[in-house]
Structure formats: structure tokens, C-alpha cells
N, C-alpha and C positions, 0 to 999 in steps of 0.2 A: 178536359176542355180542348176544342179543335184549335189547331194553329192559327186559323183566320181569326177566330174569336180572340185569342190570345194577343195577336199581333194588334187588333183593332183596340183592345183595353191597354195596352202598353202606349199606343200613340194617342189615346185620349187623356191617359194619366199624365204623359209627358206634356201635352198640349196645355192641360189645365194648371199643371204645376208651373209650366213656364209663364202663363198668364199671371197666376197669382204672385209668383216671385220677381216676375221682370220688372215691376215698379220699384220693389226694393233694390234689386240688383242695380237699376239706373242709380238710385238716391247712393249706394255703396260706391259705384264709380265717380259719380259726380263729386262726392265727398272725398273720396281718395285722390282724385285730381286737385280739388282745392287745398287739401292738406299738404300735398307733397309740393304744389307749386307756392305755397304761401311763406312768406317770411315771418318766423314765429316772434321774432322782436317786433314786428310790426303789429303782428296780432294782440300781442300782450301790451302794446303801448310802450315798450322799452324806448323807443327813438323819441318818444314826446316827453320822456322825464328828464328835469334839468339836473345838473350834477350838484351834488350836495357839498357844501364846503365844510371841511372838518372844523371841529372846535379847537381852540387853542390849548396847547398842552400847559400853558402859563396861568390858565385860569384857576382860581382858587374855589374848591367844592366842599361843601360840609360832608361829614361823615353820614352814610346812610342809615347807620344805627339812630342818629338823631331823629331822623326822619320817622323810622319805625317806632320810636318811643312817642312821638307826636300822634301818630296813627292810633297807639294803644290808648291816648287819653280820650279818643272818641268813638273807638271801635274795639271789639274784641279782635285780637289777631293771635293765632296760635302757630301758623305755618307761613313762611315766606317761599314762594316759588320761584319769583325771579326778579332781579332787580336790573333795570336797563337805563342807561344815560341816553336820552334822545334829545332832539332839537325841537322847540316850537318857537317858530319865526325868530331863528337864530339865537334863542336862549337855551342855556342846558336845564334840561327837566329829568328828574327821577321818576321812572315808571315802575311802580311797586305792585307785584301781584301777590296777593296773599289769601288766606282762609281762616276761618275760625277753627275748623277741624277738618279731619280726613274726608268726611262726608258732606262738608260744607260746600256751597258753591263759592268759586273764585271771585274776589273783588279785585278792583283796580284803583290806585291812589296815584296822582301826580303830585309833584312837590319840585319847587323851585330849587335846583340842585346847588345854587349859590348861598341862599339865605336858609334852606330847609323848611320854608313855609309850604304847607299843604295849599293845593290849588284846586278848583272845580275842574270838571270835564270841559272841553272846548266849547267855546259859544259858537254861534252861527258866523260871526264875524270872523273869529280866528280861523274857522275851518275855510272860509271861502279865501282868506289870505294865504293860508297853506297850500291850498288847491291851486292858486294863481301862481305860487312859487314853485311848485311842483311841475306844473305845465310848462313846456319849454316854449310853446308858441305864444304870441302876443294875441289873445282873444278875450272877447267879453263873455262875462258870465250870462248865460241863458236862463237857467233854472237852478233852483236850489230846494232840495228835499231833505227832510229828516226822516229817516228810517228806524222804524223800532222792531219791524217784524218783515220778513220776506218769505216766498214760497219756493218751492223747488224748480221754479221756472224763471226765477228772477236772476239778473245777471250778477247780484251780489249775494247769491245764495251762500249759506254754511260760512258766512264770513262774520267777524265781530259786529255786534249791535250794541247800542244803537250808533248810527253813523249818518254823516252828511253826505248827500250826492250832489256835487256840483258840476252840472253840465255846461259845457263852452259852445260859444257860437264859433263852430268850425267845420269845415268840409268833413272831418272825420267823425263829427257829432260825439266828442270825446266826454265821458263823464269820469270824474275823480271821486273816489270813496274814500271818505276819512273817518277812522273810529274816533267817535267823540271822548270816550273813556281812555282808550290807548293813546290818543293825542297824535297818531300818525296815520300816513297814507296807506290804504290798504290795497286798492285795485285800482287800474286804469282799464276802462272799457270803451271800445270804439266801434264803428261799423264793421271793421274787418273781424273783430272778435264776435260780434253778434251773428255774422253769418258763419263763422267758424263754429260756433255755439250750436246753431240750429243744424248745420250738417252733421256735427258730431252726435246731436240726438238722434237724427235719422239713421246715422251709421250704427250706433249702439242699440237702437230700438228701444231705449230706456226713455219714455216720454214723462217720467215723473221727476227723477234726479239727474238724468243723463249720464251718470258715470257708472251706473250698475251693468257690466259686463257679464254678468251671470243671470240675467232675466230670462224668464221662460219664453218670451217671443222671440228673442234672438236666438235661443237654443232651438226652437222649433223650426224657425226659417232656416236655420243651418242644417237641421237634418232633411227639411224638405228639399234645400238645395242639393244635398247628397243624393236624395231620391231622383232629382230631376237630373242628374249628371249620369247616374247609373240608368235610368231609363232611356237616356240619349244613346249610350253605348249600346243597350240592347236593341234598339232601332237601328243603329248602325250596322251591326253584325247581322241582324234579322235581314234587312234590306240588302246588304252585301251578298248574302247567302242566296237570296231569292233571285238576284240579278245575274247569277253564274249558271243558273239552270238553262 
């Protein structure tokens, strides 16, 4: 192949690679700037979360074993994975996670920690009150959703379901997600997080789950980016050599 033809093909390859990769490089740069200049506490909504007052150490609680015996009266239970003491509207509640067997799906049971009485999952009214207590600003509730399923693009993806999504009338458009079975707040989502999430998707090039850094599209663009840089170096040395003649 003649040198002129070789130079022409290198320039053409570099030009097209630059055009194809240019948009993605722009998203990578914009995303990197947003990530580095963002306060992650604000992105996660930590600054909007109220301080939870601890329960009194003088309170009288029933033995969790009593609750487990009551669960056995209504359901088969072979294994207990976790027992947590949580608060639901300032009241102590046991959160017990159990299963019938190793291969069985896990179940969740809430119980009054003072009386041992089993209780149902959160109602919508309770979830709204919990969201209001969890949100530090005084804002009106704009929308309430009950979620039973989510997809890979949902801002509450891969989180415990079912859940209540309580959105507030607030400049940040914050939504507080509460698991009805677990009885606790799971996530805060606001506009800053949504921008972060979109740019993260563009950064990782994972348009399905957003968090797969080993997807083939990202790998391909990384290789193309390497070829673009190498072709640029080749063009630099070829042009430099040519100008010295």
C-alpha cells in the first residue's frame, strides 16, 4: 500500500472514530463534571432526612421468642434470618425475617415489641405519616403510589417491594419510598439524584440496569477510544515527519 493511501485511510479512520465517539466522550465529560461537583449527601437526600429519636432504654419489651411462637401458630417457620427492633410512628416494633426452608422465599412479620401481638404490613395512612416524619421540610404530599413491581429504569429499582412512594410538593420533587412489609423508609429520591442517575447511565452505557460496568457496549467504546488515540498519535508522527522534509 502506498504511503499516501495509508495516510488517507488513517485520517479517514481517525475522523470517523472521532465522530462516533465524540458524543459519548461528551457525555463522559459532562457526567464526570457533575459527579465531581455534586454533594453526594444532597444527591442521596441525606440533608432532607430528620433525626430519629432513639427509643427509651427503660421500655419493657417482650421476648422475641414469644413472637416467633405466635408466627408458628399461623405459618410454617423453620429458619429465622434477622430480628430487628425498629420504630413505626414512635412505637417499638419487631421486624422478623424468616422462611419455611433453605429453598423457600423469605417472609417478613411485624409485631408490637411491647405486647408481642402480630401486626399487618403498613397501611397507606401509616406510610404517609412515616414519610412526613422522615422528611425534614414542611411540605404537602403531592402524590402517593403503591408499587408492586419496578423495571430496570425505575428510580426504586432492585429495592424491597411492595412499597409506598410518597412524593412531596417541594422544589426538589423528593419522593420517599417506604417498604410496607419491612415498615421502614428505604430511599429518598430527588431531582439531583435523577440527574445523577441519568448521567451515570450514560457514563456506564448500561441502558438496562445502569450498574453493569462489564457490558459489551462500554467495552467496545473503550476499545474504539483506544484506536482513536492511537490513530491520532500515528497522524501526529506522520504529519511531523512530512513537514521536516
